[in-house]
MIKOL-119096 format. One record per residue (C-alpha): x, y, z; residue in one letter. Coordinates in steps of 0.5 Angstrom, whole numbers, plus 500, padded with zeros to 3 digits. Each point is the difference from the previous one (the first is absolute). Example, Ala and Ser with C-alpha at 12.3 -4.5 7.8 and 13.67 -1.06 7.14 Angstrom:
! MIKOL-119096
525491516A/502507498S/
This chain:
! MIKOL-119096
512488501M/505498505A/496497505E/497496494N/507498497S/498492502G/492500499G/494504499L/497506504M/496499507D/494503501L/504506504K/504501493E/494500496Y/496505505V/506504500R/502500493V/492503499I/502506505R/507502497Q/496499492R/493502501W/501505495L/501495495A/495495501I/494506500V/504503494A/499493497G/492499501T/500507498L/503498494I/495494500G/494504500L/503505495A/500494494L/494497502A/496506500A/503503494G/499492497Y/492502501M/501505497F/503499494L/498493498V/493499496T/494497505P/499494497Q/492497502Y/499492500Q/494497498A/498493503K/495494496S/498493503Q/499494496L/497492503F/502495497V/494494500S/501494497V/494494498K/499496506A/498493500G/495497505A/504497505S/505503506A/506497495L/498504493D/499506505V/506499503S/504499493Q/497506497G/502505505N/508497500A/499501493F/498507500A/505502505E/505497494K/498503494R/499507504V/509500500T/499500492S/495505500Y/504504504L/505501494S/494501495L/498506504A/507504498T/502496494S/500505494P/495496496R/495503505V/503507502L/500501493Q/492498499A/500505506V/504507497A/495499494Q/494499504E/501507503L/504503494G/506501503L/507502497S/506495500G/496494501G/501494505S/508503501Q/496506503A/497495505L/506496501A/501501508G/494503501R/496494501V/501496505M/495493501A/501496507T/496495505T/499499506P/504494502T/495494499Q/494503498T/497501493V/499507500L/505504495I/502507502N/501505494I/504507502T/501506494A/504505502T/500508497D/500507502P/493500497D/494496506P/495500495Q/505497495Q/502495505A/494498500A/499498494K/506497498I/498495506A/493499498N/503499492S/505495503S/496496504A/495500493T/506498495Q/502494505L/494498501I/499500492R/507497500A/498494504V/494498496N/504500494E/505495503V/495496506E/494496499D/495505503V/495494501S/506498505I/503507502V/497505503H/503508500L/495506503S/500507502V/501500507F/501507502E/501505495E/505505501A/498507503A/503507499A/506501506P/499506504S/507500503A/507499495P/504494502S/506503500S/502505503P/497498506R/501506504M/501498507P/503494499L/505503495D/502506505L/502495506V/503495496L/505506497G/501501508M/502493502L/505501494F/503505501G/500498508L/504495497V/503503496C/503505505G/500496506G/505495495G/504506498Y/501502507A/502493503I/505499494L/503507502R/500498507E/504493497I/505503496F/501506503D/506500505T/500506504R/501499507I/494503503R/499496507N/504496505Q/497494498S/505502493D/506501504V/499493504E/500497494Q/506503496T/505501506V/503494504D/500505506A/497502506G/495507500I/503504505L/494505499G/494503497T/498507499F/493502496A/500506495S/500506503D/501507496A/501504506S/507496499V/504505495E/496506504N/503498508E/505493497P/503500508V/494496504V/503503507T/499508497L/493498499G/496495504E/504496505A/495496501F/498500494S/498492495Q/506501497R/504501505A/498494504E/502497494S/506502500F/501498507R/499494498Q/505499495L/505503505R/498494504T/501495494H/506504499L/503497506H/498492498F/505501494T/506502505N/502492499L/508502503A/498505505G/504506500G/500506496S/496499493Q/500504494T/494500495V/499502493V/493502499V/499499491S/494500495S/500496494S/499507496I/499508502P/493502504Q/499495504E/501503506G/507497502K/502507503T/493502504S/502492503I/507501502S/498507503I/495498504N/503493503L/507503502A/494506504A/497494504V/506496502L/504507502A/493501503E/501494504S/506502503G/505496495T/506503498R/499500492V/503505493L/495501494L/505501494V/498502494D/504496495A/496502494D/506504496L/495500494R/493503503R/500502508P/495502504R/502499507V/502507501A/494502496K/495497505Y/502501505L/502508500G/508499502I/506502495E/501495494G/507503497S/505496505I/499494501G/502492498L/503503493S/505505504G/502493504L/502496495L/503505496S/503502506H/498507501T/497501506V/501496507A/494495503L/499504505E/499507496D/496496496A/494496504I/494505502Q/495499506K/493500499W/494498504G/498501507P/507502504N/503498494G/500492501A/500500493L/507500496H/499500493V/506500494L/498504494A/501498493S/504506498G/502503494R/499496495L/506497497P/501498492P/502493503N/494498505P/502492499S/508500500E/500504506L/493495504L/504494498S/507502502S/504498506A/500507504T/492498499M/501494504E/505503505K/494505501L/494494501I/505497505A/501506504R/493502501F/499494503E/505500505T/496507502D/493499498Y/495494501E/497500495V/502503494V/494501495V/502503493I/495502495D/503497492A/498501493P/496496497P/502492497L/498500493L/503507498P/506500503V/505495503T/501503506D/496497505P/502493499A/507503501V/498503507L/496494502G/506495499S/503504504M/495502506A/496495504S/495499495G/494503496V/493502501I/497500493L/494505500V/494498495V/495505498N/493496499A/497507497G/505501494G/502498494G/505494504T/499494497T/502492502R/506501494S/503506504D/500496507V/503494497S/505504497Q/502505505A/501493505I/505496494A/504507501N/500499508L/501493499E/505501494G/505503506V/498496506H/496505504A/495498505R/493502499L/497502506L/493500498G/495505496V/496505503V/494501495V/498507499N/494504498Q/495494500V/493500499D/497502508K/494495498D/504495498A/504500507R/500493503P/497503506H/498506504S/505505503Y/498504506Y/503507502D/502501507Y/500508501R/502505504S/496506501E/503505505F/494505502E/499507504E/495498504S/495507502G/505501507N/507503499P/505497503G/497492499R/501497494T/497493498K/502494496W/495497494K/500492497T/497499494K/499494496W/499500493K/499494494R/501500494H/
């Protein structure tokens, strides 16, 4: 992920990963639970029974003799642990209980342990039958005593059964509550790990921070994801005081600060790949510029998939392609749009067979120069940078390029980096970046809508304006 190319994720990033990839985490947890439940269903329950032996040593009359006897017993216990699971003892147990397979059948099913600094020996036997587990544990204790009596001086060392094994009432494995919890935790860790790894290796642009880490340029504007944009791409046709409209006014303000040389400014609006919202950004930027009284011309230079005429509801067959092929005059190609015709629009015209040649021609360069004599700002809606070279060439002719990046689609960091490299290759100036389709909850601060509602009062001939603040 972009923000963490040089380090680990911070707490906010972990929270964002959980929010965005909660489904994978939940799925991992459920799979872990299912595996634990399947394990408990398939595995044969095992029961453990434990018998306990006491090792005593004949003590002398003095305290020193008693101390030495205890130390001797503790040392002997270690040897007896090995004897308890030796083939000789296990074979005797198998013969006593009539078990087939001899000592090998009991290998791994009988364990001998001793609590630290004691002379006690715990013999634990495991078997699918609780009664059989108790018999094996008790027989192992008996056979160990016999084996020790054969190799030790019984007048000095004595082993006795301190506690006989009883048949357990509950299996030692599987343990349903514990296994389910462990399965859930295992699934949770796997799901969380998958989500984090997916986040680390996912190079898609998802928020403004990703863009800032990828592009060495200023953020001119951010626009929240809004499903209504498809139906109402021009904000001035909808709510002129909406959050989105105010965001375009901020973009207009930021654009003014990029005009370092002063005078007229030609701005090419493009994106890395299609479907990032560049046309909507171009139209609305031009509209809010015209709204402020700026003489602005909107040019649709996408001669492959033009959208400006469709969005604005104007004639699209006469426009830029006709000017470049010298089949129409500039005065006849420019159309007026909006209140009082404040926005001048040059549609794409008919689709030519050679768009790249037309847009890179000297005629296009002369047209831009002429536009700049008649208008203060020229906004050019250009094709995406990666599929074609048109926007990079136009950027070299213009004052600069605004790059639109969709944070809610499939745009990757490599797409954006390559787009910027294309601009640098022709020495086009990158004015800044517009981040589109940002998750509303991920925006860096709250926005307010300043809405004006014109209401008819009950008294004819009397009207009033109502202002409403709304926090998002």
